[in-house]
C-alpha positions in Angstrom: 58.5 6.4 3.0 61.2 8.4 2.2 60.0 11.8 1.0 62.3 13.2 -2.4 60.8 16.1 -2.8 62.6 18.5 -1.0 66.4 18.9 -2.1 68.7 17.1 0.3 71.9 18.7 -0.2 74.4 20.4 1.3 72.9 24.0 0.4 69.5 22.6 1.2 71.1 21.9 5.0 73.0 25.3 5.3 69.8 27.6 4.8 67.9 25.1 7.4 70.4 25.2 10.1 71.1 28.9 9.6 67.1 29.7 9.9 67.0 27.8 12.3 69.6 29.0 14.7 69.6 32.4 13.7 66.1 33.1 14.7 65.6 33.9 10.9 62.3 31.7 10.4 60.9 33.9 13.8 61.9 37.6 12.8 60.2 36.9 9.1 56.9 36.7 10.8 57.4 38.6 13.8 59.0 41.7 15.0 62.0 41.3 17.1 64.0 43.6 19.3 67.4 46.0 18.3 68.7 47.9 20.5 65.1 48.5 22.8 63.1 48.9 19.8 60.6 46.5 18.0 61.2 46.4 14.9 60.1 43.7 11.3 63.2 42.4 9.2 62.0 44.7 6.5 61.8 47.7 8.8 65.2 47.0 9.6 66.6 46.7 6.1 64.6 49.7 5.0 66.4 51.9 7.8 69.5 50.7 6.9 69.3 51.5 3.4 67.9 55.3 3.8 70.5 55.7 6.4 73.4 54.5 3.7 71.9 56.2 1.1 70.1 59.3 2.0 66.5 60.1 0.7 65.4 56.9 -2.0 62.1 57.1 -4.3 60.1 54.4 -3.8 61.0 52.5 -6.5 64.9 52.5 -5.3 63.8 51.5 -1.9 62.3 49.0 -3.3 64.6 47.8 -5.8 67.3 47.9 -3.1 65.5 45.3 -1.2 64.1 43.1 -3.7 60.8 43.9 -2.7 57.3 45.1 -4.7 57.0 48.6 -5.3 53.1 48.1 -3.1 55.0 46.1 -0.4 57.1 49.1 0.4 54.7 51.5 -0.1 53.2 49.7 3.1 56.3 49.5 4.8 57.1 53.2 4.2 53.4 54.3 5.7 54.2 52.0 8.6 57.3 53.8 8.9 55.8 57.1 8.6 52.9 56.2 11.4 56.2 55.2 13.6 58.1 58.5 12.9 60.7 57.0 11.6 60.1 58.3 8.0 59.0 60.9 5.8 57.2 60.6 2.5 57.4 63.8 0.0 55.5 64.1 -3.7 58.5 64.5 -5.6 58.2 67.7 -7.1 59.1 66.6 -10.6 56.4 63.7 -11.2 53.6 64.0 -8.1 52.6 60.4 -8.3 56.0 59.7 -7.2 57.4 59.7 -3.4 60.8 60.3 -2.1 61.4 58.9 1.3 63.4 60.4 3.7 64.4 59.6 7.3 63.0 61.7 9.9 66.0 62.7 12.8 63.5 60.4 15.0 64.3 57.6 12.1 67.8 58.4 11.6 68.4 57.9 15.4 66.8 54.6 15.3 68.7 53.4 12.5 71.9 54.6 14.3 70.8 52.4 17.5 70.1 49.5 15.3 73.0 49.8 13.8 75.2 50.1 16.3 73.9 46.8 17.7 73.9 44.7 14.6 77.8 46.0 14.3 78.8 44.9 17.4 76.2 41.6 17.3 78.2 40.5 13.7 81.4 41.7 15.4 81.0 39.2 18.3 80.1 36.4 15.5 82.8 36.6 13.1 85.1 37.3 16.1 85.3 33.6 16.6 86.4 33.0 13.2 90.1 32.6 12.1 91.2 35.0 9.0 91.2 32.3 6.7 87.1 31.3 7.7 86.6 35.5 7.3 87.7 35.4 3.8 86.0 32.0 2.8 83.0 32.9 3.6 83.5 36.6 2.3 84.1 34.5 -1.5 81.7 32.0 -0.5 78.8 34.0 0.2 79.3 36.5 -2.4 78.7 34.0 -4.8 76.1 32.7 -3.9 74.6 36.2 -3.7 75.7 36.8 -7.5 74.0 33.3 -8.1 70.7 33.8 -6.6 70.9 37.4 -7.9 71.2 36.1 -11.8 68.3 33.5 -10.8 65.7 36.4 -9.5 66.9 38.1 -12.5 66.1 35.0 -14.9 63.0 34.1 -13.5 
């Protein structure tokens, strides 16, 4: 019997193929290696956000990553344990933490970021300028709609 429970459309096929070919399903569950460092996808994104923005509160990082505050608290504790992050109570509100990369965390972020930039450059090099433009427009629109759907749920 044919199962019609799951969508059978271009978007569904695109996401499935993207998840399969990129190794996304495995990397969500299992830490992966970049620049000789094994780290989770959440750690990768957190390093990127903190490297780009500088110190953030736990809530700001949670908002940027789209994660619950409790999840970011565990993530930050793990990154602090690895020597990548310093968590300090905020002077004006002792219940809140300020998160900042350590020198080691900044080094890891720079190395991982450089490897990812190189990898993305290789992937995009095979696309024409028209395809890169279409990708920016299409994915930008998809992210906008996903964000709107998330805010309304």
